[in-house]
N, C-alpha and C positions, 0 to 999 in steps of 0.2 A: 241582530247583535248576538254575539256568542262570547263565552269565556275562552280566551286564548291560552292563558297559563297563569299560575299562581305567582305572585310577586313575594319573594322572601321565603322564609322557612314555613313549613306546614305546622298546623296546630300540634300535631304529634311530635314533631321535632322540637317544639317549644315546651313540651312537657304535658300537653293535654291528652291524657290517656283515656279519659272517660267521655270526652266530647262535651264537657260542661263549660269550658271556656275556650271558645274557638274563634276569636277574631281572625280575619283573613283579608287579604288584598289580592285582587285579580286584575289582569290586563284584559280589556275587552277588544273585540275585533274592530271596533270603530276608533280605537286609540284611547278611549276613556278608561277609568278605573272603577271597579266596584269594590265596596268595602262591607264586610260583615263585622258588626260591632254591637255593643250594648246601646239600645235606644235611650237617649238622654235629652230629648228635645224639651220636655216640660221643665226639667231641672236647669237647663242652660240657656234657654231662649232669652230670658231677661238679662243675661250677662253678656250678650253679644255687644261688640262695640257699636257706636253710633252708625258707622258705615257698613255694618253687618246686618243681613236680613235673610229670612227664610221664605221661599215661595210655599204655597199650600202643599206642594208635592215633596218638599224637602224635609229631611229629618237630620238631627244631630246625632251622630253615633260616636261612641268611645271605643278606641282600640288601645291595647296596651302599648306602652313605650317600646317594649321588646319587639312586638309585631312590626312596628314602623322602623325601628333601627335595624332589624334583621332584613328588612325589605330594601333598605337604602341602596345597597349595591346593585339591585335588580331594577331600579327605577331609572329609565332613560333620561338623559339630560335634555333632550328635545323631542 
C-alpha cells in the first residue's frame, strides 16, 4: 500500500506555516483513504451512535472542516 496523492489543499495552502496544525487526506494505492488528524478516541468513543463501533485497531481522528471541504472536489464519486 502506498500514498498515491493528496486529496485537497496542502496544510501550507490552508495556512499552516509552522506544521503545527496539519490535518491531511491521502488517496492510497488500494483505493482507500488515509487521514492525518487529531486523535480524539477517548473523548468521542462514548458519543458514538448505537450502531457505531470501533475495532481495537480503529481510532477517531478530527480534521478541520476546511480540510474536508477543500478536499471535496478531489474525492471521486465512485
